[in-house]
N, C-alpha and C positions, 0 to 999 in steps of 0.2 A: 538424532539431532534434537535439540531443545529450542523451540521457537516461541516467541511472544508476539502476539498479533494485537495491535491497537485497532479499535473499531471491530471487535470480535463478532458482533452480531450483524455486520454488513453482508450484503449479498455475495460479494467476492470472498470476504473473510470466511463465511460459513463453508463455501465450496473448498477453499484452501484448507480449512481445518479437517474436512473429510479426507482430502487427499493425503495430508501429512499424517494424520492418525492411522489411516489405512496402511501406510508404508512403515509404520512403527515409530514415528517421531513423537516426542512429547510436546504437546501444544497447549499454550496458555492463551486465553482470549480475554482482553480487557474490555469491560462493558460498563456503561453508565447506569443501566436499568437492571436491577436484580431480577426482574421478571423474565429476563432473557436467558437466565442461567441454564435452564433445562434445554433450550435449543442448542446451546454450545455443547452441553454434555452429550446430546444426541449426535452431534457432529464429531464427537471424540475429543473435544477440547475441555480443559479445566477452566471454568470461568473465574475471573477475579474482578470484583467491582472496584473500579478506579476511574473517577471522572477526571479526564486529562485537562478539562477547563478549570479545575479547582485544585488538582493535586500538586504537590511539591515535587521538585526533582528528586529529592531523597526518597519519597514514597514510590515514585516510578522506578527508581534505581533498585529499590529493594525487591520489586517484582522481577526485574530483569537479571538479578544476580544469578550467575551460573548458566545463563542462556547462551546459546550459540549464535542466535540471530534475532533481530527485531524486524517486524513488518508494520509499516504505518499504512493501515487500510481504513482509517477513520475519515469521516466527512460530516459536515453539518447536515447534509441531506436536503431533500426537497422540502419546500415550505419554510426554510430558515431564512432569516434576513441577512443583510450584508455584514452586520456586526459578528454574527456567529461564523460566517465564512472565515473571518480573521481569527477568531478565538479557537476554532477547531482546525480548519484546513491549513492554517499557518502556525499559530502558537502551539497547538497540541503536538504538531510534528517537531517543532523546535524543542519542546520540553522532552519528548521521547528521545530525541537525538542527544540532548544533554544527559539524560538518564543513562542511555546506552554507553556514552563515554565514561560516565562515573562508574558504571558497573563493569566496564571492560569488555563490552559486547561490540565487536568490530563490524560484524555483518549487519547492514541496515538497508532494507528495501522500502522504497517509498512509492506509493501509487499516486501519480500526478494526473495531468490532463494535457491533451493536445491543445495547442493554441496559446499556451502561456508565453511564448516568445513574441507574440504579436499583440499590439494594443487593440482593445475592443473596438469594433467598428462604431462610428458615430451613431448615436441613437440606440446603442445596445442597452439591454436591461441592466439596471444598476446592480442588482444582485449577481447576475452572471459576470459582470465586470469585476465585482468584488471577489468572486470565486476564483477567476483567472489570476487576479492580482495576488490573492492569498497563496495559491498553488505556486506561482512563480517565485514569491518570496521564500516559501518553504524550500523550493529547489535550490535557490541561491545560498540559503543558510547551510543546507546539507553539503553542497559542493565545497564549501570552505572548511569542512571538518576533516580531521584525520581519522576517517572511518572507511571501511570497505563498502561504500554505498553503491546502490544501483537505483536509479530513478526510472520508473516505468510509466509511460504515457499511453494508455489505451485509446483507441478510437471510440466511436459511439457504441455504447454498451447495449447488448441485447440479451434476452433470456432464452434465446434459441439453444438447442443442444449443441455442445461443443463439437468441433470438427477435428481438432487435433492438428489443423493445418493453419499456419500463420505467416505473416511477414513481420519480422522482428529486426530492427536496425536502428542506427542512430538517425536523428532527424535529418530530412523529413521524408517520411514514407508515403505521405498523401492521406487524405481523409477517407475513412471507410469504417465499416462496422467491425466489431469483434464481440464474440460471445463472452459472457462472464465465466462460463466454464473454461474457455481457453485462456482467459487472463489468469485464473487461479492455477491452471496447469503450468503456465509459463512461470509464474511466481515460484511454484514448487520446484521446477527445474532450475531456476536461477539460484535457489537456496543451496542446491547441490553443485553449483558451478563456481567455485572460488576464483577461477581464472577470469570471470566476468566481474569487474569491480571498477568503481569510479567511472561509470558509463551512464549516459542518458539515452534511453531507448524508447522508440515508438512501436506500437503493436496494433496490427489490424489482422483481419482474416486474410489468409493467403493460400499458398500451395506447398509450403515447406513443413514437414513434420516438426513438432515442437522440439524434440530432442536434437534434431539436426540444426534447427535455427539457433538454439542456445550454444551448441558445440561450435558453431561457425563464428561466434562472436570473438 
């Protein structure tokens, strides 16, 4: 399988790159900072410097040409303001989906967030509200497209070692933690599960082995 991952230097993306390359997939990681290229190579991915906040659809489509799947794992990250939540968490996802359609790449996995269906509580941090709004708008854009999309909403992310045991289902599964290792493993399993498409899924730690959880969808 040939997979292109946007946000290729993210914590989940690097884990996913290691899993995919270890099983023999060809992985391309899109990065903004060329200094991150060696980290991607160490994870088994081919780095491509492409800033999705500035790139054209044509430039992104050229990278996606011939791929089997695209994964949107990008995010503005901690310390970024409300404006970049929109330009990365929403607009960059929209651009990648536009590029996937132009390149004929039907499989599209998007990492989103729990809570996007609910308005932020009164008094919520402005940046957090902007993040949820951006993720929600990116989800709505993707659902309207003729793609074999899957939206994955993880719970609170931790860097604990993966357990391989999860709860994976359509909303709502309830708030809980999930390791980044397990999120990456679920994404890898979903890439090999063409029967799972046009679904919005929530993911937390649980008691079901990942392969069984994906097969049951």
